N, C-alpha and C positions, 0 to 999 in steps of 0.2 A: 198567828193565823186566826182568822175570824171566819166562821162558817154559819150558815143559816139554812133552815129547811122548813118545809111545810108538809102537811098531810092532806090529801084530798078527802080523807074520811072525816075530817073535822069540819063542823058547820061554823061558818063565821057569821057574826051579826050582820044584818042587812045594811047597817050604816057604816060598815068598815069596807073600804074599797079593796079589791083583790091585789095581791102582791104583783109587782111588775118591775122590770129592769128599767130604771130611769136614770141611773148615774153610775159612774165608776170612780171610786176614790183610790188614789195611789199615795201611800205613805212612804216617804223616803227613810232609809235606815239612819238612825242618829249617828252623827260623826263620832269618831273615836279619838280625834286629835284636832288641834287648831288648824293644821294644814288641810285636813279633810273638810272642816266646816267652811273654810274659805272657798271651796269649790261649789257650795250651794249658791244659787242665784240670790242676789241681794236686791233691795228695792231699787237701786240705781242701775241694775243690769238692764240692757236694752231689750225691749219687747218688739212687737211688730212695728215697723217703720222707724225703729231706732229709739223710740221714746222710752223713758224709764218705766219699769214695771209698776212702781208705786212712787209717783213724783212727790218730792218732799213737801211741796205746797199743799197737795191733796191730803197727805198724811197729817200735816200740821193743822188742817182744818177740823180734825176730829177733837172733840173736847177731852178725850182720854189720852191724847197723844203724849202728854208729859209722863204717863205711867209706863210707856213701852218705848225703850230706846231705839230710835230709827237706825242708828249705825250698826246695831247688833242683829237686826232682822235678817232672816234667811228663809227661803222657801223650803218648807219641810213636807209639804203635801200638795197634790193637785187633784182636782175633781173634774171629770168631764160629765156634763149634764146635757144630753141631746134634746131635752124638751123641758127646760126649767119651769118649775112650778106646776107642771101638768099632773093631774091625778086621773087615773082611768085610762081607757083605751085611746090610743093616738089614732085619730081619724086621718089626719094628713100632716106630714112633716112640715108643710108650708106654714102651719099655724104655730110652730114651735119656736121658742127662743133658745137657740143653741148657745151654751156657755161653757167656759172653762173657769174654774175657780182656783186661785193660788192661795195657800195658807202660809202666812209669814209668822214665824215665832222668833223671839230673841234667843240666840244661842250664845253661851258664854263659856269660857275656859275656866275651870276651877281646879284647885289642888285636890286630888283624890285622896291624899293622905297615905300613911303606911308605906311610903316609898314607892307607891304605884304610879307616881307622876301625875299628870294632869288629865282631866276628862272634860268632854264637852257636854253641857247640860242645856236642856230647853227650859226656859222660864214658862211658868203656867200662865201664859197670856198669848193671844193670837190676833192677827188681823187677817180677815178674809177679803180678797179682792176678786171681783168677778169681771170677766171680759166677754163680750159678745163675739161669737165666732160663726163661721159658715159651716155647712155640712161638708163642704169640700175640704 
């Protein structure tokens, strides 16, 4: 659980914008078995219109693609951002760029040792893919 709070009694510097709600991040619980990790969306899972969430050609165009295995990638988090990149008070939602971001991480099955069987672990690497969405 992550929590944050602020106090109205504390003065903030003039160059620091006030806190605001500008996004919502959802972290999915880490799978506990190979079967569970298979239920996470993969890059080839269909998105809007049936296209792959992360087409392999787009993935391969990244210079660091060789360091993160495409086949092991799974969506482990999502983030809704109703006004991407905006800081300060929102005057009109018409000027906002609404986005959803999916975070892909390589998941792999490893031997947990000590007779505990296998465990799913997330490699310390990620690919963030942003998609424009509408308010509706």
